[in-house]
C-alpha positions, 0 to 999 in steps of 0.5 A, a space after each residue: 737248784 733242783 727241788 725234791 718233788 712237790 709233797 702230795 696234797 694233804 687230805 682235807 676235811 669235808 668243807 663247811 656248809 654254805 660258807 660265807 666269803 671273808 671280808 676283803 676276799 675276792 668272789 673268784 677265790 671264794 668260789 674256787 675254794 668252795 669248788 675244790 672243797 666240794 671234790 671231797 677228801 682225796 689225797 694223802 695226809 701231810 707227813 711230819 717231815 714234810 711240815 719240817 721240810 717246808 719250815 727249812 725251806 722257809 728259813 733257807 730261802 727267805 731274803 736276809 733283810 726279812 729273816 735278819 738273824 733268823 739263821 739261828 732261828 731263835 732271836 729277834 728278826 730284823 727286816 734290814 735297816 729302818 728308815 723313814 722318809 723326810 727331807 733329802 732331795 736329790 737335785 740335778 740329773 738322776 736316774 730316769 729309767 734307761 738314762 741314769 746320769 749325774 749333775 753335781 747339783 748345778 742350780 738347774 739341769 741342762 736342757 735336752 735340746 740342741 743349743 749352747 749350754 749356759 756358762 753359769 751352769 758349767 761353772 757351778 758344776 765345775 765348783 762341785 765336781 770331783 774328777 775321779 781316777 780316770 779324768 785326766 786320762 779321758 781329757 788327754 785322749 779327747 784333746 788328742 783325738 777330738 772325739 771321745 765315746 764315754 761309756 759307763 753304767 747307770 749312775 756312774 756320772 758320765 754325762 757330768 764328766 762329759 760336760 767338765 771334759 769339754 769345760 776344762 779344754 777352755 772352749 768358748 761355748 759347749 753345745 748340747 746336741 739333739 736327742 734325735 741325732 743318729 750316727 748317720 747325721 752326727 758329723 753334719 751338726 758339728 759345724 760350730 767351733 767349741 765343744 759338742 756334747 751328745 748325751 746317751 746316743 741311742 743305739 740298736 742293731 740296725 743303727 750301730 755306731 761305727 768307726 766311720 761315723 767317728 772319722 767323719 766327725 773328727 774330720 768336721 771337728 778339725 775344720 770347725 776347731 771343735 770337740 765331741 764327747 759322746 755318752 753311751 752305756 756299755 753296748 754291743 752296737 759299737 762297731 769298731 769303736 773303742 769307748 773310754 770307760 768312765 770310772 766314778 769318783 769315790 762318794 766321799 770325794 763327791 761329798 767333799 768337793 760339794 762341801 768345799 764349794 759351799 762350806 769350806 770352813 766346816 767341811 772337816 767337821 761335817 764329814 766327822 758326823 756320825 750319820 755322815 760316816 755311816 752313809 759313807 761306810 755303807 759304800 756303793 753310793 752312785 755319784 748322784 746319791 752322794 751328791 744329793 746327800 752332800 746338798 742335804 749335809 750342806 744345810 746341817 744346822 745341828 738340830 734333831 730334824 737335821 740329824 734325822 734328814 741325814 739318817 733318813 736320806 738313803 731310803 728317800 733316795 732309793 725310793 726316788 730312784 725306783 720311782 724314776 726307773 719304773 716310771 720312764 717311758 723310754 725304758 725297754 719293757 724287758 728291762 723293767 721286767 728284769 728289774 722287777 724279777 731281780 727285786 724278787 730274786 735278789 742275791 739269788 742266782 743271775 740266771 734264775 732272775 733272767 729266766 723268770 723275768 722273761 716269764 714276767 715280760 710275757 705277762 706284761 706284753 699281753 697286758 700292754 698289747 693284747 692284740 699281739 703275741 708275746 715276743 721274747 728274744 731267745 738270744 739277747 745281745 746283751 751281756 749279764 754284766 750290762 743288764 745288771 748295770 741297767 738295773 743298777 745291780 751287781 754280780 759275783 760268783 758265790 756259793 749256793 747251798 743245795 741239798 747235795 752241797 754248795 755249788 758256785 753260782 753267779 749271784 745278782 744283787 742290789 748294793 743296797 739291801 732295801 732296794 728290792 723292798 722299795 721296788 716291789 712297793 713302787 710297783 704295787 702302789 705307784 703302778 696298779 695297772 701292772 697288778 694283773 701281770 704281777 699277780 699272774 706271774 707270782 701265781 705261775 711262780 708259786 707252782 715252780 718246783 724249785 723251793 727257792 722260787 716258791 719261797 722268794 714268791 712268798 717273800 715278794 707277796 709279803 712285801 706287797 702285803 706290807 705296802 697294801 694288805 687288803 689288795 695282796 690278800 684278795 688278789 693273791 694270798 686268799 687264792 692260795 689259802 683256799 686251794 685244796 692243794 697243799 703247796 698253795 696253802 703252804 705258800 699262802 702260810 709263808 707269805 702271811 708269816 713273812 708279812 708279819 715279820 715285816 710289820 704288815 698291819 693286822 696279819 696276826 688278827 687276820 690269822 686268828 679270825 681265819 682259825 675259825 673261818 668257815 672255809 676249811 682251807 683258810 683254817 688250815 692256812 692260818 694254823 700252819 702260819 701260826 705254827 711257823 711264826 711263833 718260833 721266829 717271834 717268840 713273843 707271839 707263842 702265847 697268842 699263837 698256841 692260844 689260837 691253836 688251842 681255841 681251834 682244838 677246843 672247838 672239837 669239830 675238826 676233820 682228820 686232816 685239820 686235826 693233823 694240821 693242828 698237831 703238826 703246826 703246834 709241834 713246829 712251835 718246839 722245832 726251833 728257837 732258844 725259848 722253847 722252855 716257855 712253850 713247854 710251860 705253855 703245853 703243861 698249862 693246856 694239860 690242866 684243861 678240861 677239854 679232852 681235845 686240847 689236852 690231846 693236842 698238847 700231847 700229840 704235838 709234843 710227842 711229835 716234836 720228840 720224834 724229830 732228830 734233825 739238827 737243832 731238834 728238841 732232844 738236842 736242845 734238851 741235852 745242850 740247854 733244857 737239862 740245865 734249866 730246872 723249870 724246863 726239865 720239869 715241864 719236859 718230864 711232865 709232858 713225857 710221863 703224861 704222854 707215856 701214861 695216856 692210853 691214846 698216846 702211849 704207843 707213839 710216845 714209846 716210839 718217840 723215846 726209842 728215837 731219843 735212845 738211838 740218838 743217845 747212842 750217838 751222843 754222849 750229851 743226850 746220853 747224860 741228859 736221858 740218865 737224868 730224865 728217865 728217873 723223873 718219869 718213874 712215879 708208879 710201878 706201872 711207869 717203871 714196868 713200862 720203861 723197863 720193858 721197852 729198853 729191854 726189848 729195844 733192838 738197835 736201829 739196824 735191827 741188831 742187838 740191844 744198843 749198849 746205851 740201853 743197858 745204862 739206862 736200864 740201870 737208872 730205871 731199875 737199879 735193883 736189877 742187873 740188865 746184863 742178866 738179861 739176854 740181848 734181844 
């Protein structure tokens, strides 16, 4: 999606004298921030609509497993399913980077060398094997043609199926061919009778598998009375070859087959357990994961610990799969870059993940081979579906919301919503040598003009902070936080907000400390983060407002920081269903002796009243607030105080005009104002001020006074007939 131009950098107050580095912050970031601050106060102050636009971007583009139910911007937010890791163990062949295959829990894995596969392994696998929907057709084709190329995506179970196809032929032996076999040397290894299995033949542009290779293999197999199954991924390097597409069995069939072999009398009872039904209902399980779950289920004894192992199994399997994918040295670096990019842009347009994966690849290549210039193939032979299969992901056309409406996009996503979290945590903590490339990539993307990209960068950084907060702050977040430019500071604030939503440790304490940090930019970042956070976590409204008020109480902020305090406090009133509590807190601040705190409360309230977007304070009051006596009283108190305060009267009257214009379009708002305005008239001066404002009010297009103003005049000055006054 094309984003609007980046807002102009905010004006900043003069940086502090001899600012000391914050704990856990890199000296480079500190020096960069100090250098930027020393440049002075160039630039424009952030406009109100830009603060709300940044808030909308955060809500619109943050992954669903972080925001959860935040679509309504009110209730509690969830970070997806929460799982611990215990118990579950996946035996047999699991995902190994570019080689994901299934072994249905045979006691030991088949050796990856040329030689006969032990009969006991094949028998054990046969006891637990679920055939799936195409097994019979594959067996018939193998029996007829003697050569079968079995193709399928990662984790579909094609290797286990290949062994069972040869086993079901009743052959005297099944031989595993060497991994080093090439298409050209294939037929020379087929001299023994029985079955032959070549697992995941590596194919490239310069070494394709051709139909002539298979013709030669078939001739040799007829002479030796043998059969051959070759397993491959979907590949563009099959010349004249028609592979058989393997389709895996359903997860329930895999679990049932395993239980029937080890606990036949308890199969029905175990399948009826709540955690088992939940596991199967989630869908998207690969045979390896289903087989691992079945092995855990086979040991179920009814204890609480056994229940916990079943509940926790899915997350444990996902984390192991992520470790295997990233740790496999045989997987191409470009595939790993795409995997990481997809973790950041899960459930976003595929083209975005693919485009930005190549940017990450450049950084990874520079890190791994600094002596070579980075190389990216402009035209890849791999289709999007193939790349997604290698990453264990899927794709489908979905509607993407843009500022111009919904557009169809081919969207890429992981079947399990917790996969991105596990992948990024594994990259950050399990492969620290990749950190320089990952950090450089995220910093590059933070400058992207697309809101979706910037927000996903903040979300990814939040996930890294959840895994290792000190490193994420020192290497990434603080560099943005001390930037003089407005955009990076917003990204830092967003990252800290999302880290708090993910329950990363001590984030709230960090924000509170940064509110009084010697560096002006850290104060700005913390203040904005608190303004964004409180509506999402209503229980933090009190601490957030307390920290903002404490900063205002210090009363030595520059113009830009004061404006940021007002904008951030106004954001607390911009969304959410618990705005009545916020109004009460602002009324409480009016009782303080500190003029700066009182001014902050009034200025933030008036700023929030100027907003007319969907869900704004005026809409909330008309729909909800007017029916809550305490909220209605507090709102009237704030309006009356702002209108009577010399420093805020003009701005409050301007905001009141906004509410009147809204009432002209909304009957509910008009009714709410008819109930509100009498509460604002306590003195003759109050009545005169409102009367004059309504009588001189012109329509939004500059025309005569809107009719709703006459209705409100009758409420404010019932003894006077507004119709006797000429329309302006």
